[in-house]
A tleap script that builds the chain and sets N, CA, C and O, in Angstrom:
source leaprc.protein.ff14SB
mol = sequence {
  NMET PRO PRO GLN PRO VAL ALA PRO THR LYS
  ARG ASP PHE ALA ARG SER MET ARG ARG GLU
  PRO THR GLU ALA GLU ASP ARG LEU TRP HIE
  GLU LEU ARG GLY ARG ARG LEU ASP ARG ILE
  LYS PHE ARG ARG GLN VAL PRO VAL GLY LYS
  PHE ILE ALA ASP PHE VAL CYS ALA GLU ALA
  SER LEU ILE VAL GLU ILE ASP GLY SER GLN
  HIE ALA ASP SER ASN TYR ASP ARG GLU ARG
  ASP ALA GLU LEU LYS ALA ARG GLY PHE ARG
  VAL CLEU
}
set mol.1.N position { 10.715 -7.917 -20.891 }
set mol.1.CA position { 9.720 -9.301 -20.744 }
set mol.1.C position { 8.841 -8.525 -20.975 }
set mol.1.O position { 8.657 -7.350 -20.655 }
set mol.2.N position { 7.781 -9.895 -22.091 }
set mol.2.CA position { 6.564 -9.628 -23.198 }
set mol.2.C position { 5.954 -9.417 -21.539 }
set mol.2.O position { 6.322 -9.691 -20.397 }
set mol.3.N position { 4.715 -8.709 -22.268 }
set mol.3.CA position { 3.236 -8.795 -21.525 }
set mol.3.C position { 2.860 -10.555 -21.293 }
set mol.3.O position { 2.929 -11.375 -22.209 }
set mol.4.N position { 2.494 -10.855 -19.988 }
set mol.4.CA position { 1.632 -11.907 -19.756 }
set mol.4.C position { -0.032 -12.009 -19.730 }
set mol.4.O position { -0.746 -11.032 -19.505 }
set mol.5.N position { -0.450 -13.133 -19.954 }
set mol.5.CA position { -2.159 -12.862 -20.107 }
set mol.5.C position { -2.429 -12.614 -18.486 }
set mol.5.O position { -1.827 -12.697 -17.415 }
set mol.6.N position { -3.237 -12.389 -18.815 }
set mol.6.CA position { -4.640 -12.056 -17.211 }
set mol.6.C position { -5.191 -12.195 -17.488 }
set mol.6.O position { -5.479 -11.918 -18.652 }
set mol.7.N position { -6.114 -12.945 -16.435 }
set mol.7.CA position { -6.839 -13.738 -16.202 }
set mol.7.C position { -8.619 -12.667 -15.806 }
set mol.7.O position { -9.025 -12.312 -14.699 }
set mol.8.N position { -9.015 -12.529 -16.637 }
set mol.8.CA position { -10.479 -11.602 -16.477 }
set mol.8.C position { -10.925 -10.880 -15.194 }
set mol.8.O position { -11.331 -9.735 -14.999 }
set mol.9.N position { -10.709 -11.964 -14.362 }
set mol.9.CA position { -11.239 -11.318 -12.745 }
set mol.9.C position { -9.780 -10.835 -12.272 }
set mol.9.O position { -10.083 -9.857 -11.590 }
set mol.10.N position { -8.573 -10.920 -12.230 }
set mol.10.CA position { -7.534 -10.288 -11.788 }
set mol.10.C position { -7.273 -8.733 -12.421 }
set mol.10.O position { -6.967 -7.697 -11.831 }
set mol.11.N position { -7.562 -9.038 -14.126 }
set mol.11.CA position { -7.471 -7.901 -14.530 }
set mol.11.C position { -8.891 -6.716 -13.930 }
set mol.11.O position { -8.623 -5.518 -13.838 }
set mol.12.N position { -10.249 -7.197 -13.590 }
set mol.12.CA position { -11.377 -6.517 -13.369 }
set mol.12.C position { -11.128 -5.939 -11.779 }
set mol.12.O position { -11.518 -4.841 -11.382 }
set mol.13.N position { -10.407 -6.915 -10.994 }
set mol.13.CA position { -9.840 -6.795 -9.814 }
set mol.13.C position { -8.483 -4.877 -9.940 }
set mol.13.O position { -8.670 -3.701 -9.628 }
set mol.14.N position { -7.731 -5.369 -10.328 }
set mol.14.CA position { -7.149 -4.117 -10.668 }
set mol.14.C position { -7.369 -3.078 -11.381 }
set mol.14.O position { -6.554 -2.177 -11.578 }
set mol.15.N position { -8.701 -3.155 -11.893 }
set mol.15.CA position { -9.722 -2.232 -12.765 }
set mol.15.C position { -10.036 -1.588 -11.307 }
set mol.15.O position { -9.859 -0.370 -11.269 }
set mol.16.N position { -10.497 -2.232 -10.030 }
set mol.16.CA position { -11.748 -1.789 -9.559 }
set mol.16.C position { -10.743 -1.270 -8.674 }
set mol.16.O position { -11.280 -0.387 -8.006 }
set mol.17.N position { -9.146 -1.447 -8.254 }
set mol.17.CA position { -8.058 -1.223 -7.493 }
set mol.17.C position { -8.349 0.539 -8.169 }
set mol.17.O position { -9.051 1.242 -7.443 }
set mol.18.N position { -7.982 0.994 -9.096 }
set mol.18.CA position { -7.364 2.069 -9.866 }
set mol.18.C position { -8.862 2.947 -9.437 }
set mol.18.O position { -8.743 4.163 -9.287 }
set mol.19.N position { -9.848 2.499 -9.303 }
set mol.19.CA position { -11.096 3.498 -8.862 }
set mol.19.C position { -11.445 3.862 -7.687 }
set mol.19.O position { -12.348 4.645 -7.393 }
set mol.20.N position { -10.510 3.119 -6.776 }
set mol.20.CA position { -10.777 2.761 -5.145 }
set mol.20.C position { -9.256 3.385 -4.665 }
set mol.20.O position { -9.195 3.258 -3.442 }
set mol.21.N position { -8.685 3.673 -4.908 }
set mol.21.CA position { -7.086 3.902 -4.141 }
set mol.21.C position { -6.949 4.424 -2.931 }
set mol.21.O position { -7.590 5.434 -2.640 }
set mol.22.N position { -6.087 3.819 -2.019 }
set mol.22.CA position { -5.841 4.526 -0.928 }
set mol.22.C position { -5.599 6.026 -1.082 }
set mol.22.O position { -5.409 6.513 -2.197 }
set mol.23.N position { -5.603 6.660 -0.119 }
set mol.23.CA position { -5.261 8.147 0.208 }
set mol.23.C position { -3.454 8.134 0.118 }
set mol.23.O position { -3.068 9.296 -0.006 }
set mol.24.N position { -2.491 7.311 0.144 }
set mol.24.CA position { -1.355 7.121 -0.103 }
set mol.24.C position { -1.279 7.111 -1.432 }
set mol.24.O position { -0.770 8.106 -1.948 }
set mol.25.N position { -1.834 5.826 -2.464 }
set mol.25.CA position { -1.758 6.006 -3.613 }
set mol.25.C position { -2.052 6.956 -4.257 }
set mol.25.O position { -1.196 7.509 -4.947 }
set mol.26.N position { -3.517 7.466 -4.201 }
set mol.26.CA position { -3.705 8.933 -4.519 }
set mol.26.C position { -2.934 10.028 -5.006 }
set mol.26.O position { -2.911 10.565 -6.113 }
set mol.27.N position { -2.113 10.317 -3.625 }
set mol.27.CA position { -1.298 11.053 -3.442 }
set mol.27.C position { -0.120 11.150 -4.083 }
set mol.27.O position { 0.376 12.235 -4.384 }
set mol.28.N position { 0.593 9.628 -4.422 }
set mol.28.CA position { 1.497 9.509 -5.307 }
set mol.28.C position { 1.471 9.473 -6.638 }
set mol.28.O position { 2.372 9.967 -7.315 }
set mol.29.N position { 0.422 8.875 -7.142 }
set mol.29.CA position { -0.590 8.924 -8.336 }
set mol.29.C position { -0.644 10.336 -9.014 }
set mol.29.O position { -0.328 10.404 -10.202 }
set mol.30.N position { -1.060 11.577 -8.277 }
set mol.30.CA position { -0.837 12.902 -8.813 }
set mol.30.C position { 0.333 13.165 -9.009 }
set mol.30.O position { 0.448 13.933 -9.964 }
set mol.31.N position { 1.609 12.789 -8.386 }
set mol.31.CA position { 2.985 12.855 -9.102 }
set mol.31.C position { 3.295 12.186 -9.987 }
set mol.31.O position { 3.721 12.815 -10.955 }
set mol.32.N position { 3.262 11.000 -10.092 }
set mol.32.CA position { 3.498 10.427 -11.324 }
set mol.32.C position { 2.940 10.206 -12.757 }
set mol.32.O position { 3.557 9.903 -13.779 }
set mol.33.N position { 1.204 10.506 -12.514 }
set mol.33.CA position { 0.611 10.531 -13.875 }
set mol.33.C position { 1.306 11.421 -14.825 }
set mol.33.O position { 2.083 12.348 -14.596 }
set mol.34.N position { 0.902 10.987 -15.843 }
set mol.34.CA position { 1.293 11.796 -17.203 }
set mol.34.C position { 2.858 12.144 -17.234 }
set mol.34.O position { 3.122 13.304 -17.549 }
set mol.35.N position { 3.837 11.362 -16.971 }
set mol.35.CA position { 5.116 11.330 -17.051 }
set mol.35.C position { 5.692 12.405 -15.959 }
set mol.35.O position { 6.904 12.604 -16.051 }
set mol.36.N position { 5.063 13.054 -15.040 }
set mol.36.CA position { 5.018 13.868 -14.158 }
set mol.36.C position { 6.234 14.087 -13.549 }
set mol.36.O position { 6.504 15.238 -13.207 }
set mol.37.N position { 7.302 12.869 -13.279 }
set mol.37.CA position { 8.035 12.663 -13.101 }
set mol.37.C position { 9.107 12.633 -13.851 }
set mol.37.O position { 8.940 11.664 -14.591 }
set mol.38.N position { 10.078 13.110 -14.085 }
set mol.38.CA position { 11.023 13.290 -15.247 }
set mol.38.C position { 10.587 12.556 -16.227 }
set mol.38.O position { 11.359 11.666 -16.583 }
set mol.39.N position { 9.721 12.633 -16.708 }
set mol.39.CA position { 8.954 11.849 -18.534 }
set mol.39.C position { 9.120 10.745 -18.250 }
set mol.39.O position { 9.153 10.021 -19.246 }
set mol.40.N position { 9.252 10.219 -17.284 }
set mol.40.CA position { 9.097 8.716 -16.488 }
set mol.40.C position { 7.208 8.065 -16.596 }
set mol.40.O position { 6.371 8.507 -15.809 }
set mol.41.N position { 6.884 7.135 -17.551 }
set mol.41.CA position { 5.802 6.524 -17.584 }
set mol.41.C position { 5.576 5.416 -16.621 }
set mol.41.O position { 6.045 4.278 -16.660 }
set mol.42.N position { 4.928 5.848 -15.915 }
set mol.42.CA position { 4.310 5.014 -14.534 }
set mol.42.C position { 2.646 4.133 -15.025 }
set mol.42.O position { 1.760 4.663 -15.695 }
set mol.43.N position { 2.623 2.957 -14.555 }
set mol.43.CA position { 1.366 2.572 -14.837 }
set mol.43.C position { 1.255 2.075 -13.554 }
set mol.43.O position { 2.209 1.537 -12.993 }
set mol.44.N position { -0.530 2.297 -12.712 }
set mol.44.CA position { -0.680 1.750 -11.422 }
set mol.44.C position { -1.854 0.420 -11.679 }
set mol.44.O position { -2.715 0.201 -12.531 }
set mol.45.N position { -1.432 -0.195 -10.628 }
set mol.45.CA position { -2.268 -1.297 -10.087 }
set mol.45.C position { -2.260 -2.129 -11.461 }
set mol.45.O position { -3.188 -2.124 -12.270 }
set mol.46.N position { -0.933 -2.918 -11.605 }
set mol.46.CA position { -0.793 -3.560 -13.102 }
set mol.46.C position { -0.631 -5.016 -12.581 }
set mol.46.O position { 0.265 -5.315 -11.792 }
set mol.47.N position { -1.353 -5.726 -12.962 }
set mol.47.CA position { -1.516 -7.682 -12.825 }
set mol.47.C position { 0.093 -7.845 -13.162 }
set mol.47.O position { 0.547 -7.408 -14.219 }
set mol.48.N position { 1.253 -8.774 -11.787 }
set mol.48.CA position { 2.090 -8.905 -12.521 }
set mol.48.C position { 1.882 -9.874 -11.843 }
set mol.48.O position { 1.565 -9.767 -10.658 }
set mol.49.N position { 2.031 -11.135 -12.513 }
set mol.49.CA position { 2.493 -12.788 -11.766 }
set mol.49.C position { 0.866 -12.662 -11.498 }
set mol.49.O position { -0.128 -12.213 -12.068 }
set mol.50.N position { 1.336 -13.570 -9.855 }
set mol.50.CA position { -0.153 -13.577 -9.303 }
set mol.50.C position { -0.195 -12.182 -8.102 }
set mol.50.O position { -1.107 -12.118 -7.277 }
set mol.51.N position { 0.783 -11.258 -8.159 }
set mol.51.CA position { -0.167 -10.340 -7.601 }
set mol.51.C position { -0.468 -8.888 -8.712 }
set mol.51.O position { -0.415 -8.941 -9.941 }
set mol.52.N position { -0.803 -7.570 -7.828 }
set mol.52.CA position { -1.129 -6.935 -8.493 }
set mol.52.C position { -0.252 -5.819 -8.019 }
set mol.52.O position { -0.657 -5.309 -6.974 }
set mol.53.N position { 0.686 -5.382 -8.444 }
set mol.53.CA position { 1.800 -3.719 -8.233 }
set mol.53.C position { 1.223 -2.080 -8.257 }
set mol.53.O position { 0.790 -1.346 -9.146 }
set mol.54.N position { 1.407 -1.968 -7.139 }
set mol.54.CA position { 0.714 -0.171 -7.340 }
set mol.54.C position { 0.879 0.325 -8.158 }
set mol.54.O position { 0.062 0.817 -8.936 }
set mol.55.N position { 2.379 0.318 -8.198 }
set mol.55.CA position { 3.018 1.382 -9.572 }
set mol.55.C position { 4.161 0.683 -10.300 }
set mol.55.O position { 5.022 0.060 -9.678 }
set mol.56.N position { 4.155 0.810 -11.813 }
set mol.56.CA position { 5.070 0.093 -11.986 }
set mol.56.C position { 5.896 0.933 -13.302 }
set mol.56.O position { 5.213 1.389 -14.219 }
set mol.57.N position { 6.903 1.037 -13.306 }
set mol.57.CA position { 7.661 1.777 -14.920 }
set mol.57.C position { 8.338 0.312 -15.651 }
set mol.57.O position { 9.230 -0.366 -15.141 }
set mol.58.N position { 7.883 0.130 -16.531 }
set mol.58.CA position { 8.350 -1.491 -17.188 }
set mol.58.C position { 9.786 -0.623 -17.968 }
set mol.58.O position { 10.614 -1.343 -18.526 }
set mol.59.N position { 9.928 0.345 -17.967 }
set mol.59.CA position { 11.224 1.417 -18.944 }
set mol.59.C position { 12.347 1.215 -17.858 }
set mol.59.O position { 13.523 0.984 -18.137 }
set mol.60.N position { 11.830 1.332 -16.563 }
set mol.60.CA position { 13.361 0.806 -15.661 }
set mol.60.C position { 12.854 -0.193 -14.839 }
set mol.60.O position { 13.108 -0.177 -13.635 }
set mol.61.N position { 12.013 -1.255 -15.453 }
set mol.61.CA position { 12.022 -2.146 -14.339 }
set mol.61.C position { 11.690 -1.946 -13.166 }
set mol.61.O position { 11.773 -2.948 -12.454 }
set mol.62.N position { 11.237 -0.753 -12.536 }
set mol.62.CA position { 10.883 -0.712 -11.160 }
set mol.62.C position { 9.505 -0.590 -11.073 }
set mol.62.O position { 8.717 -0.171 -11.921 }
set mol.63.N position { 9.288 -1.035 -9.868 }
set mol.63.CA position { 7.620 -1.205 -9.255 }
set mol.63.C position { 8.047 -0.493 -7.559 }
set mol.63.O position { 9.003 -0.674 -6.805 }
set mol.64.N position { 6.807 0.359 -7.480 }
set mol.64.CA position { 6.830 1.277 -6.222 }
set mol.64.C position { 5.468 0.543 -5.804 }
set mol.64.O position { 4.399 0.476 -6.411 }
set mol.65.N position { 6.044 -0.237 -3.974 }
set mol.65.CA position { 4.597 -0.714 -3.483 }
set mol.65.C position { 4.462 0.370 -2.338 }
set mol.65.O position { 5.429 0.860 -1.755 }
set mol.66.N position { 2.713 0.778 -2.012 }
set mol.66.CA position { 2.811 1.473 -1.107 }
set mol.66.C position { 2.273 0.204 0.005 }
set mol.66.O position { 1.270 -0.501 -0.106 }
set mol.67.N position { 3.108 0.200 0.872 }
set mol.67.CA position { 2.760 -0.564 1.959 }
set mol.67.C position { 1.813 0.228 3.067 }
set mol.67.O position { 2.356 1.240 3.510 }
set mol.68.N position { 0.654 -0.022 3.528 }
set mol.68.CA position { -0.236 0.575 4.340 }
set mol.68.C position { -0.663 -0.587 5.276 }
set mol.68.O position { -0.052 -1.653 5.357 }
set mol.69.N position { -1.530 -0.335 5.816 }
set mol.69.CA position { -2.590 -1.415 6.870 }
set mol.69.C position { -3.154 -2.759 6.240 }
set mol.69.O position { -3.391 -3.858 6.741 }
set mol.70.N position { -3.309 -2.138 4.646 }
set mol.70.CA position { -4.097 -3.194 3.936 }
set mol.70.C position { -2.855 -4.158 3.746 }
set mol.70.O position { -3.188 -5.281 3.368 }
set mol.71.N position { -1.479 -3.963 3.927 }
set mol.71.CA position { -0.053 -5.266 3.494 }
set mol.71.C position { 0.010 -5.662 4.952 }
set mol.71.O position { 0.767 -6.630 5.023 }
set mol.72.N position { -0.405 -5.371 6.020 }
set mol.72.CA position { -0.059 -5.954 7.422 }
set mol.72.C position { 0.753 -7.026 7.351 }
set mol.72.O position { 1.442 -7.297 8.335 }
set mol.73.N position { 0.787 -7.430 6.758 }
set mol.73.CA position { 0.998 -9.397 6.958 }
set mol.73.C position { 2.550 -9.277 5.818 }
set mol.73.O position { 2.538 -9.479 4.603 }
set mol.74.N position { 3.530 -8.972 6.497 }
set mol.74.CA position { 4.965 -9.421 6.315 }
set mol.74.C position { 5.113 -10.314 5.560 }
set mol.74.O position { 5.436 -9.800 4.488 }
set mol.75.N position { 5.065 -11.584 5.445 }
set mol.75.CA position { 5.284 -12.604 4.727 }
set mol.75.C position { 4.684 -12.540 3.487 }
set mol.75.O position { 5.238 -13.140 2.566 }
set mol.76.N position { 3.252 -11.690 3.194 }
set mol.76.CA position { 2.738 -11.580 2.173 }
set mol.76.C position { 3.746 -10.528 0.705 }
set mol.76.O position { 3.919 -10.577 -0.513 }
set mol.77.N position { 4.221 -9.536 2.112 }
set mol.77.CA position { 5.558 -8.962 1.155 }
set mol.77.C position { 6.587 -9.642 0.799 }
set mol.77.O position { 6.862 -9.506 -0.394 }
set mol.78.N position { 7.295 -10.360 1.418 }
set mol.78.CA position { 8.447 -10.863 0.845 }
set mol.78.C position { 8.226 -11.932 -0.033 }
set mol.78.O position { 9.100 -12.232 -0.845 }
set mol.79.N position { 7.038 -12.618 0.035 }
set mol.79.CA position { 6.566 -12.914 -1.420 }
set mol.79.C position { 6.737 -12.648 -2.109 }
set mol.79.O position { 7.695 -12.960 -2.817 }
set mol.80.N position { 5.418 -11.474 -2.435 }
set mol.80.CA position { 5.504 -10.449 -3.230 }
set mol.80.C position { 6.600 -9.646 -4.272 }
set mol.80.O position { 6.510 -9.347 -5.463 }
set mol.81.N position { 7.870 -9.405 -3.072 }
set mol.81.CA position { 8.982 -8.654 -3.676 }
set mol.81.C position { 9.774 -9.936 -4.090 }
set mol.81.O position { 10.422 -9.604 -5.083 }
set mol.82.N position { 10.020 -11.224 -3.798 }
set mol.82.CA position { 10.511 -12.071 -4.438 }
set mol.82.C position { 10.284 -12.712 -5.677 }
set mol.82.O position { 11.251 -13.135 -6.311 }
set mol.83.N position { 8.771 -12.879 -6.239 }
set mol.83.CA position { 8.284 -12.817 -7.333 }
set mol.83.C position { 8.972 -11.813 -8.143 }
set mol.83.O position { 10.003 -12.137 -8.733 }
set mol.84.N position { 8.463 -10.520 -8.239 }
set mol.84.CA position { 8.427 -9.062 -8.319 }
set mol.84.C position { 10.116 -9.180 -8.685 }
set mol.84.O position { 10.457 -8.786 -9.800 }
set mol.85.N position { 10.980 -9.623 -7.917 }
set mol.85.CA position { 12.338 -9.093 -8.441 }
set mol.85.C position { 12.843 -10.686 -9.628 }
set mol.85.O position { 13.504 -10.804 -10.660 }
set mol.86.N position { 12.264 -11.404 -8.943 }
set mol.86.CA position { 12.577 -12.404 -9.992 }
set mol.86.C position { 12.055 -12.468 -11.224 }
set mol.86.O position { 12.778 -13.020 -12.053 }
set mol.87.N position { 11.038 -12.077 -11.588 }
set mol.87.CA position { 10.806 -11.262 -12.857 }
set mol.87.C position { 11.619 -10.223 -13.502 }
set mol.87.O position { 11.271 -9.731 -14.575 }
set mol.88.N position { 12.705 -9.867 -12.881 }
set mol.88.CA position { 13.111 -8.600 -12.990 }
set mol.88.C position { 13.159 -7.093 -12.593 }
set mol.88.O position { 13.955 -6.362 -13.183 }
set mol.89.N position { 12.402 -6.629 -11.689 }
set mol.89.CA position { 11.805 -5.450 -11.507 }
set mol.89.C position { 12.741 -5.444 -10.070 }
set mol.89.O position { 12.997 -6.527 -9.544 }
set mol.90.N position { 13.257 -4.123 -9.444 }
set mol.90.CA position { 13.647 -3.932 -8.210 }
set mol.90.C position { 12.006 -2.944 -8.057 }
set mol.90.O position { 11.224 -2.255 -8.713 }
set mol.91.N position { 12.255 -3.516 -6.664 }
set mol.91.CA position { 10.937 -2.946 -5.631 }
set mol.91.C position { 11.587 -2.377 -4.477 }
set mol.91.O position { 12.408 -2.845 -3.687 }
set mol.92.N position { 10.699 -0.606 -4.623 }
set mol.92.CA position { 10.526 0.075 -3.450 }
set mol.92.C position { 9.017 0.122 -3.117 }
set mol.92.O position { 8.628 0.691 -2.096 }
savepdb mol mol.pdb
quit
């Protein structure tokens, strides 16, 4: 899927989320960054549609979400997962 245009406010918000990760996101990023996991490229805090995905591997159409207390709304999680799956991603 070709990249979609991203609103500047969403891009700025994703950038701020990269600067201030949760502890769980920081730990997982340490393991994923720089192709440390089987030479697979991941990006973090990536705008996808109206959501910002925690970790994205575009080559494998894979998104990894770290759901903690900031994601206490299961309706939000279901809506997010449905949209990401509709865009062709597997969501973990």
